[in-house]
C-alpha positions as CSV (number, residue, x, y, z in Angstrom):
1,M,0.0,0.0,0.0
2,S,2.8,2.4,0.8
3,D,4.3,1.9,-2.6
4,F,1.0,2.2,-4.3
5,V,0.4,5.6,-2.6
6,G,4.1,6.8,-3.2
7,G,3.5,5.9,-6.8
8,V,0.3,7.9,-7.2
9,A,2.1,10.9,-5.6
10,S,5.1,10.4,-7.9
11,R,2.9,10.9,-10.7
12,R,2.5,14.6,-9.8
13,V,5.9,15.4,-8.5
14,S,9.3,13.4,-8.5
15,A,9.6,10.5,-6.3
16,L,12.6,12.0,-4.5
17,R,10.5,14.9,-3.2
18,V,8.0,12.4,-1.8
19,V,10.5,10.4,0.2
20,I,12.3,13.6,1.6
21,V,8.9,14.1,3.4
22,S,7.8,10.7,4.1
23,Y,11.0,9.4,5.6
24,P,11.4,12.1,8.4
25,I,7.8,11.9,9.1
26,S,8.0,8.1,9.5
27,A,11.0,8.7,11.8
28,V,9.0,11.0,13.9
29,V,6.0,8.5,14.2
30,V,8.4,5.7,15.2
31,L,9.9,8.0,17.8
32,A,6.7,8.7,19.3
33,L,5.6,4.9,19.4
34,A,9.0,3.6,20.7
35,P,8.6,4.7,24.3
36,I,5.1,3.1,24.4
37,V,6.3,-0.1,23.0
38,G,9.2,-0.2,25.3
39,G,12.4,-2.0,24.8
40,T,16.2,-1.5,25.5
41,I,18.6,0.5,23.4
42,T,21.6,-1.8,22.8
43,T,24.8,-1.6,20.9
44,G,23.8,-4.1,18.4
45,G,20.3,-2.6,17.9
46,V,21.9,0.7,17.1
47,I,24.4,-0.5,14.7
48,W,21.9,-2.8,12.7
49,G,19.3,-0.1,12.9
50,I,21.7,2.5,11.4
51,V,22.8,0.0,8.6
52,S,19.4,-0.9,7.7
53,G,18.5,2.7,7.2
54,L,21.6,3.7,5.2
55,A,20.9,0.5,3.0
56,A,17.4,1.6,2.4
57,G,18.4,5.1,1.5
58,V,21.0,4.1,-1.0
59,A,18.6,1.4,-2.5
60,V,15.9,3.9,-3.0
61,W,18.3,6.4,-4.7
62,W,19.9,3.8,-6.9
63,F,16.6,2.2,-7.9
64,Y,15.2,5.5,-9.0
65,L,18.2,6.3,-11.1
66,A,18.1,2.8,-12.7
67,L,14.2,3.3,-13.4
68,A,15.0,6.8,-15.0
69,E,17.8,5.5,-17.3
70,G,16.8,2.0,-18.1
71,P,13.9,-0.1,-19.1
72,M,11.5,-0.7,-16.2
73,S,10.6,-4.1,-17.8
74,I,14.1,-5.2,-17.0
75,V,15.2,-3.1,-14.1
76,S,12.3,-3.9,-11.9
77,P,12.3,-7.7,-12.1
78,V,16.1,-8.0,-11.9
79,T,16.0,-5.8,-8.6
80,A,13.3,-7.9,-7.3
81,V,15.2,-11.4,-7.7
82,V,18.3,-9.8,-6.0
83,V,16.2,-8.4,-3.2
84,A,14.5,-12.0,-2.7
85,G,17.5,-14.1,-3.4
86,L,20.4,-12.3,-1.4
87,P,18.8,-12.9,2.0
88,V,17.8,-16.5,1.2
89,I,21.5,-17.1,0.2
90,V,22.6,-15.4,3.5
91,G,20.1,-17.3,5.5
92,L,21.3,-20.7,4.1
93,A,24.8,-19.8,4.7
94,M,24.0,-18.9,8.4
95,G,22.7,-22.6,8.7
96,E,19.0,-22.1,8.1
97,R,17.4,-25.2,6.8
98,P,13.8,-24.7,5.8
99,G,11.7,-27.9,5.0
100,V,11.3,-29.3,1.6
101,V,7.9,-27.7,1.2
102,A,9.2,-24.3,2.4
103,M,12.2,-24.6,0.0
104,T,10.0,-25.2,-2.9
105,G,7.8,-22.3,-1.8
106,I,11.0,-19.9,-1.9
107,T,11.6,-21.1,-5.4
108,V,8.1,-20.4,-6.4
109,A,8.2,-17.1,-4.7
110,L,11.4,-16.1,-6.5
111,I,9.6,-16.7,-9.8
112,A,6.4,-15.0,-8.6
113,V,8.6,-11.9,-7.8
114,V,10.0,-11.7,-11.4
115,L,6.5,-12.0,-13.0
116,V,4.8,-9.6,-10.8
117,S,7.5,-7.0,-11.2
118,R,7.2,-6.9,-14.9
119,E,6.0,-3.8,-16.6
120,S,2.4,-3.5,-17.4
121,P,1.5,-2.8,-21.0
122,D,-0.2,0.7,-21.5
123,D,-1.0,3.4,-23.9
124,T,2.4,5.1,-23.6
125,A,4.4,2.2,-24.8
126,G,5.2,3.9,-27.9
127,E,6.4,7.0,-26.0
128,V,8.7,4.9,-23.6
129,S,10.3,3.1,-26.7
130,A,10.9,6.3,-28.3
131,R,13.2,7.2,-25.5
132,T,15.4,4.3,-26.4
133,L,16.0,3.3,-22.8
134,R,18.8,0.9,-22.8
135,F,20.1,-1.7,-20.1
136,T,23.6,-0.3,-20.2
137,K,26.4,-1.2,-17.8
138,R,25.7,1.8,-15.7
139,V,22.0,0.7,-15.5
140,A,23.0,-2.8,-14.8
141,L,25.2,-1.7,-11.8
142,L,22.5,0.4,-10.5
143,T,19.9,-2.3,-10.8
144,V,22.0,-4.8,-9.0
145,G,23.4,-2.3,-6.6
146,S,19.8,-1.3,-5.5
147,G,18.8,-4.9,-5.1
148,V,21.6,-5.7,-2.9
149,A,21.1,-2.7,-0.8
150,F,17.4,-3.6,-0.4
151,G,18.5,-7.1,0.4
152,L,20.9,-5.8,2.9
153,T,18.0,-3.9,4.6
154,F,16.3,-7.1,5.3
155,I,19.4,-8.7,6.6
156,A,20.2,-5.9,9.0
157,L,16.5,-6.0,10.3
158,H,16.9,-9.7,10.9
159,R,20.1,-9.0,12.9
160,I,18.4,-6.5,15.2
161,G,17.4,-8.2,18.5
162,D,14.1,-8.4,19.9
163,E,15.0,-6.6,23.1
164,G,15.2,-3.2,21.3
165,G,11.4,-2.7,20.7
166,L,11.2,-0.1,17.9
167,W,14.1,1.9,19.0
168,P,16.4,0.5,16.1
169,L,13.6,1.4,13.7
170,V,13.9,5.0,14.9
171,L,17.6,4.9,14.0
172,S,16.7,3.1,10.6
173,R,14.3,5.9,9.5
174,A,16.6,8.6,10.8
175,S,19.7,7.4,8.9
176,A,17.6,6.7,5.7
177,T,16.3,10.4,6.0
178,L,19.9,11.7,6.0
179,V,20.7,9.7,2.9
180,V,17.6,11.0,0.8
181,W,18.2,14.4,2.1
182,A,21.7,14.5,0.9
183,V,20.8,13.0,-2.5
184,A,18.0,15.5,-2.8
185,L,20.2,18.6,-2.1
186,A,22.8,17.2,-4.6
187,A,20.0,17.0,-7.2
188,H,18.6,20.2,-6.6
189,Q,15.2,18.6,-5.5
190,F,15.1,19.6,-1.9
191,S,11.5,20.9,-2.1
192,A,8.6,19.6,-0.3
193,P,5.5,18.9,-2.3
194,R,2.3,20.7,-1.8
195,G,-1.4,19.9,-1.8
196,R,-2.4,16.4,-2.7
197,P,1.1,15.0,-3.1
198,L,2.1,16.3,0.4
199,R,-1.1,14.6,1.9
200,L,-0.1,11.2,0.2
201,A,3.5,11.5,1.3
202,I,2.2,11.7,4.9
203,Y,0.0,8.6,4.1
204,V,3.1,7.0,2.7
205,S,5.0,7.7,6.0
206,V,2.4,6.1,8.3
207,L,2.2,3.0,6.0
208,D,6.0,2.8,6.0
209,V,6.2,2.6,9.7
210,V,3.6,-0.2,9.8
211,A,5.5,-2.0,7.1
212,N,8.8,-1.8,8.5
213,A,7.7,-2.6,12.3
214,A,5.8,-5.7,10.9
215,M,8.9,-6.8,9.0
216,L,11.0,-6.2,12.2
217,Y,8.7,-8.3,14.4
218,A,8.5,-10.9,11.7
219,F,12.3,-11.3,11.6
220,H,12.2,-11.7,15.4
221,G,10.0,-14.9,15.0
222,G,11.1,-16.3,11.7
223,L,13.9,-17.4,9.5
224,L,15.7,-14.7,7.4
225,S,15.3,-17.1,4.3
226,L,11.6,-17.3,4.7
227,V,10.4,-13.8,6.0
228,S,12.5,-12.0,3.5
229,V,11.1,-13.8,0.4
230,I,7.6,-13.2,1.8
231,G,8.4,-9.6,2.2
232,A,9.8,-9.4,-1.4
233,L,6.3,-10.3,-2.7
234,Y,5.0,-6.8,-2.0
235,P,4.8,-5.8,-5.6
236,A,1.8,-8.3,-6.0
237,A,-0.2,-6.1,-3.7
238,T,0.8,-2.9,-5.4
239,V,-0.2,-4.4,-8.8
240,L,-3.5,-5.5,-7.4
241,L,-4.3,-2.0,-5.9
242,A,-3.4,-0.5,-9.2
243,M,-5.8,-2.8,-10.9
244,V,-8.6,-2.2,-8.5
245,M,-8.1,1.6,-7.6
246,L,-6.8,3.0,-11.0
247,G,-8.2,0.5,-13.5
248,E,-4.8,-0.3,-14.9
249,R,-4.3,-3.1,-17.1
250,V,-2.2,-6.1,-16.0
251,G,-0.4,-8.5,-18.4
252,R,-1.1,-12.3,-18.2
253,L,2.4,-12.8,-16.8
254,Q,1.7,-10.6,-13.9
255,Q,-1.7,-12.4,-13.3
256,A,0.2,-15.7,-13.2
257,G,2.8,-14.2,-10.8
258,M,0.1,-13.1,-8.4
259,L,-1.3,-16.5,-8.2
260,L,2.2,-18.0,-7.8
261,A,2.7,-15.5,-4.9
262,L,-0.3,-16.9,-3.1
263,A,0.8,-20.4,-3.6
264,A,4.4,-19.6,-2.6
265,V,3.1,-17.9,0.7
266,A,1.0,-21.0,1.5
267,M,3.9,-23.3,1.0
268,I,6.2,-21.3,3.2
269,S,3.7,-21.0,5.9
270,I,3.3,-24.9,6.2
């Protein structure tokens, strides 16, 4: 839902102008909730919280650059595979051994992530092709780099202990804010949106808090290899909302991907 609302806002102003508002507000919201939730600030929680935020900020920055310079139909699924695959590899390397059904679910989920992340056909296809967007070496590096950074965000969240409550998330959102603010200043886009985009950015910040808190607590009680791959299926919800709320057309491959996503979640949950 956060990505869907952010995408709607980014149709009116640049995505960077949306996140320079949503990130700091999300940090304030978490800061207000952290004392209520409780928890102890630990060295590990501080370090991994900051790492997750820095990784998230860099990931968003590189991902937007890749989308701006390269074909979305390639950039999006490649990024999604890296995001889903890297934590699985790290989890298995750390000794995690999901069951046979769960491992099958991971494989199905990776396929689903690729399918649901593919670009939908639309009426502007001719305009896009006219721009001659190519998957150059720079775009490839940005694509893989953003996927690795997103994956490191998941890994860092998993490494945060359960004794810290939401305090590590405060540091995560704060460090991510510093990254996107620095990028916005360098790109001369440090200007908050107004009107409806501003309201949408506020909605994004609240949804962002819910999403990241949910992932944090999910990692406390689950394996990195399983939780991360389920979390990487979020594009399915974004695509579904675009279909229902905006009437966007969705290709057959994306429809198949959403069905596979449901099957994968079922298998991983067994």
